[in-house]
C-alpha positions in Angstrom: 76.5 67.4 10.6 77.2 68.1 7.0 74.5 67.9 4.5 75.7 64.5 2.9 75.8 62.9 6.1 72.2 64.1 6.9 71.1 62.9 3.4 72.2 59.3 4.0 69.2 58.9 6.3 67.1 59.4 3.2 68.5 56.8 0.8 66.0 54.9 -1.5 63.3 57.8 -0.9 62.0 60.6 -2.8 62.7 63.9 -0.9 60.1 66.7 -0.7 61.0 70.1 -0.6 60.2 70.1 3.2 62.5 67.3 4.0 65.4 69.1 2.3 64.4 72.6 3.9 64.6 70.6 7.3 68.0 69.4 6.3 69.1 72.9 5.5 67.5 74.7 8.3 71.1 76.4 9.5 71.3 77.9 6.1 70.2 81.5 5.6 69.2 81.1 1.9 68.1 77.4 1.7 66.7 77.7 -1.9 69.8 79.1 -3.2 71.6 76.1 -1.5 69.3 73.7 -3.2 70.1 75.0 -6.5 73.9 74.6 -5.6 73.3 71.0 -4.6 71.6 70.3 -7.8 74.4 71.8 -9.8 76.9 69.9 -7.6 74.9 66.6 -8.4 74.2 66.0 -4.6 70.6 66.3 -5.5 68.6 65.4 -8.8 65.6 67.6 -9.2 62.7 65.5 -10.7 60.0 68.3 -10.6 59.5 71.5 -8.6 59.6 70.3 -4.8 60.7 66.7 -5.3 64.3 65.3 -5.3 66.2 62.2 -5.0 69.8 61.9 -4.0 72.3 62.7 -6.9 75.3 60.7 -7.9 77.8 62.5 -5.9 76.1 61.1 -2.7 76.5 57.6 -3.7 73.3 56.6 -2.1 70.7 54.3 -3.3 67.9 55.7 -5.2 64.2 54.9 -4.9 62.9 52.5 -7.5 61.2 54.1 -10.5 57.9 52.5 -9.4 58.1 54.3 -6.2 59.0 57.6 -7.8 55.9 57.4 -10.0 53.8 57.3 -6.8 55.4 60.4 -5.7 55.6 62.5 -8.9 51.7 62.9 -9.1 49.4 61.6 -6.4 47.1 60.1 -5.8 48.2 57.4 -8.3 49.1 54.0 -8.8 51.3 52.1 -11.3 49.2 50.2 -13.9 49.2 48.7 -17.4 52.3 47.6 -18.9 54.4 48.8 -15.9 52.3 46.7 -13.4 52.1 43.7 -15.8 55.9 43.8 -16.3 56.2 43.8 -12.3 53.8 40.9 -11.9 55.7 39.0 -14.6 52.7 38.9 -17.1 54.9 40.4 -19.9 58.6 40.1 -20.6 59.5 43.1 -22.7 61.3 45.8 -21.1 59.2 48.8 -20.0 60.8 52.3 -21.1 58.0 54.4 -19.5 56.2 54.2 -16.2 52.6 54.4 -16.7 50.1 55.1 -13.9 46.7 55.9 -13.1 45.4 59.0 -11.4 42.2 60.9 -10.8 44.0 64.1 -11.7 44.3 65.3 -15.3 46.3 63.2 -17.8 49.9 64.4 -17.8 53.6 63.3 -18.5 56.8 64.1 -16.6 60.3 63.8 -18.5 62.9 63.5 -15.8 66.6 62.6 -15.6 65.5 59.1 -14.3 63.1 58.5 -17.0 59.6 59.4 -18.4 56.4 58.9 -16.3 53.1 59.2 -17.8 49.7 59.4 -15.9 46.2 58.5 -17.2 43.0 60.0 -15.7 40.3 58.0 -14.6 37.2 58.6 -12.3 36.0 57.3 -8.7 34.9 54.9 -7.9 36.7 52.8 -10.6 39.9 54.5 -9.7 40.0 52.8 -6.3 39.6 49.2 -7.2 42.2 46.5 -7.5 45.0 48.5 -6.0 47.7 46.6 -4.0 50.7 48.0 -2.0 53.8 45.9 -2.2 57.1 46.5 -0.5 60.0 46.7 -2.8 62.5 47.1 0.2 62.3 47.8 3.8 62.1 51.6 3.0 59.8 51.3 -0.3 56.2 50.6 -0.4 54.5 51.1 -3.8 50.9 51.4 -4.8 50.4 49.2 -7.9 47.5 47.8 -9.8 46.8 43.9 -9.5 47.3 42.0 -12.8 43.5 42.2 -13.3 43.1 46.0 -12.8 46.2 46.7 -15.0 44.6 44.8 -17.9 41.1 46.4 -17.4 43.0 50.0 -17.2 44.6 49.1 -20.5 41.3 48.2 -22.1 39.6 51.2 -20.6 42.3 53.9 -21.5 43.1 52.7 -25.0 41.5 55.0 -27.3 39.1 53.7 -29.8 39.5 50.2 -28.5 36.1 48.1 -28.2 36.4 44.3 -27.5 33.3 42.7 -29.2 34.4 39.0 -29.6 36.6 36.4 -27.9 38.8 36.2 -30.9 39.4 40.1 -30.7 40.0 39.9 -26.8 42.7 37.0 -27.3 44.4 39.0 -30.0 44.6 41.9 -27.6 46.0 40.0 -24.7 48.5 37.7 -26.6 49.6 39.7 -29.5 49.1 43.3 -28.7 49.8 43.1 -25.1 52.1 40.1 -25.6 50.7 38.6 -22.3 51.8 35.0 -21.3 49.0 32.8 -22.3 49.6 30.4 -19.5 48.7 33.4 -16.8 45.4 34.5 -18.4 43.5 31.6 -17.0 44.7 32.2 -13.6 43.1 35.7 -13.5 40.6 36.4 -10.9 37.2 36.9 -12.7 35.1 37.5 -9.5 37.2 40.4 -8.7 37.0 41.9 -12.2 33.0 41.3 -12.1 32.6 43.3 -9.2 34.1 46.4 -11.0 32.2 46.4 -14.1 29.0 48.1 -13.0 31.2 51.3 -12.0 33.8 50.8 -14.9 34.1 52.7 -18.4 33.7 50.2 -21.2 31.4 47.7 -19.6 30.8 45.7 -22.7 34.5 45.3 -23.3 35.1 44.2 -19.8 32.4 41.8 -19.9 33.8 40.4 -23.1 37.2 40.1 -21.3 35.6 38.2 -18.4 33.9 35.9 -21.0 37.1 35.1 -22.8 39.0 34.4 -19.8 36.2 31.9 -18.8 36.3 30.2 -22.0 40.0 30.2 -22.1 39.9 28.6 -18.6 37.7 25.8 -20.4 40.1 25.5 -23.3 37.7 27.4 -25.8 39.6 30.5 -26.4 42.9 28.8 -26.8 41.8 27.1 -30.1 40.5 30.2 -31.6 
């Protein structure tokens, strides 16, 4: 069976070096063959040891959100990228942003730019969901609540001290649909604050959303 036929079993999936080597087990110099396949556009190299099917294969590519999970792990998609997925912001997102326990870094690939922001445990583990993008693609992504908290926590020099400041941050800076703010789960956010960075800012976020639900913040 030819490589292209073997590769068809892996559409919509990122391919590790181990997978590619298993497909090339009959080749005496598999690493040289990988280079040939990249040049011939049967494969696209995302980083050393991670690939996706190339345009010559005519196979479906994995979604960018799934690629983000695989480029640097453990990680989950968050901030504007997650909020765009959940429909909280309407602007197109040109970079996939994720959160990881590893050092902050950025990957520039043929399929786009992927950035990773560092945070520590146990805060990292809160508010992560697994969603199915297709029968082959399951993605780790922040809930809307965690995506907003991550944006606050990881925005340098941002300290939210008033309801007005929070509302400006949510509706003007992040352009979140105001109708969705009141539906955020405050109880969930409250369980994170004791182990979160920028506790005072997150407490002010909770206060703002609670007042928004009562129609106070919307009049500020």
